[in-house]
C-alpha positions in Angstrom: -0.2 -0.1 -0.1 1.0 3.7 -0.5 0.5 7.0 1.6 -0.6 5.3 4.8 -2.3 7.7 7.4 -3.6 6.6 10.7 -6.6 8.5 12.3 -5.7 9.8 15.5 -7.5 8.4 18.7 -8.1 10.5 21.8 -5.8 9.2 24.6 -3.1 7.4 22.1 -0.3 8.6 20.7 0.8 8.0 17.1 3.9 7.0 15.7 4.7 7.0 11.8 7.9 4.7 10.6 8.8 6.3 7.2 11.2 4.4 4.8 12.5 4.8 1.4 10.0 3.0 -0.9 11.7 -0.2 -2.8 10.4 0.9 -6.2 10.1 4.4 -7.2 6.9 5.9 -7.0 4.7 8.7 -8.2 1.9 10.0 -6.0 -0.2 13.1 -7.5 2.3 14.1 -10.2 5.0 14.0 -7.2 7.6 11.7 -6.6 7.2 9.9 -3.5 10.4 9.6 -1.5 9.2 8.2 1.7 6.6 6.2 2.7 5.4 4.7 6.2 6.2 1.4 6.7 5.0 1.1 10.2 2.0 2.4 12.6 2.1 2.4 16.0 -0.6 3.7 18.5 0.1 3.9 22.1 -2.1 4.6 25.3 -0.9 7.9 26.9 -1.9 6.6 30.2 -3.4 3.5 32.0 -7.0 4.8 32.0 -6.1 5.2 28.0 -5.5 1.7 27.8 -8.3 -0.6 26.2 -9.3 -3.1 28.8 -9.4 -6.8 27.4 -13.3 -6.9 28.1 -13.4 -4.4 24.8 -12.2 -3.8 21.8 -11.6 -0.6 19.4 -11.1 0.6 16.2 -7.4 1.5 14.9 -8.0 3.2 11.4 -5.8 3.7 8.5 -6.2 4.9 5.1 -4.0 4.4 2.4 -3.4 3.7 -1.6 -4.4 0.0 -2.5 -2.4 -2.0 -5.0 -4.3 -2.3 -8.4 -3.6 -5.9 -8.4 -6.7 -8.0 -7.1 -5.8 -10.7 -3.9 -5.4 -10.7 -0.5 -3.1 -8.4 1.8 -2.0 -9.5 5.0 -1.1 -6.6 7.7 0.4 -8.0 10.5 -0.7 -6.6 14.2 1.5 -6.6 17.2 -0.6 -5.9 20.0 0.9 -5.3 23.4 -0.5 -5.4 27.2 0.4 -5.3 30.4 0.0 -8.8 30.3 2.3 -9.4 27.6 2.6 -9.1 23.7 0.5 -11.2 21.1 2.0 -11.0 17.3 -1.1 -11.2 15.1 1.7 -12.0 12.1 1.1 -15.4 10.9 -0.2 -15.9 6.9 -2.0 -18.9 6.0 0.0 -21.3 3.8 -0.9 -23.2 0.4 -4.3 -25.0 1.1 -4.3 -23.4 4.8 -7.1 -21.3 5.9 -6.4 -18.7 8.6 -9.0 -19.9 11.1 -6.5 -22.8 10.9 -3.5 -20.2 12.5 -3.5 -19.4 16.1 -2.6 -15.8 15.5 -3.1 -15.2 12.0 -2.5 -11.7 10.4 -5.7 -9.5 9.7 -6.4 -10.3 5.7 -7.7 -7.7 3.2 -9.4 -8.8 0.3 -8.5 -6.2 -3.0 -11.4 -6.8 -5.0 -10.9 -6.7 -9.5 -11.7 -3.7 -10.9 -13.5 -3.8 -14.1 -16.4 -2.5 -16.0 -19.1 -2.7 -12.3 -16.0 -1.8 -10.0 -16.4 1.8 -8.9 -18.5 4.0 -6.2 -22.2 4.5 -6.8 -24.5 7.0 -5.1 -28.4 5.5 -4.5 
């Protein structure tokens, strides 16, 4: 993905690691000299931490590749009791549900004559 930007969350700080892209790219007519490669949200105080009985959303907007397929997003979750790395990617013939800590899948759909935005 290109141009990833995180949505701020009240009570959390955001850290963005940027690196030079492996392949040259342009965005809106400008050459991309660095791009986000890792985004981290960290609770500012113990009161801001997410209780284990709850869930939350951590939102990122980015430009997806034109090629259809599954993108796997690794997630590293750290809390007071420890850490869980959701980074496993299924191998051939394996399902994500077979894994103990699968990465988050995002299915990129093919573009075509029927693709696009429609308002009703």
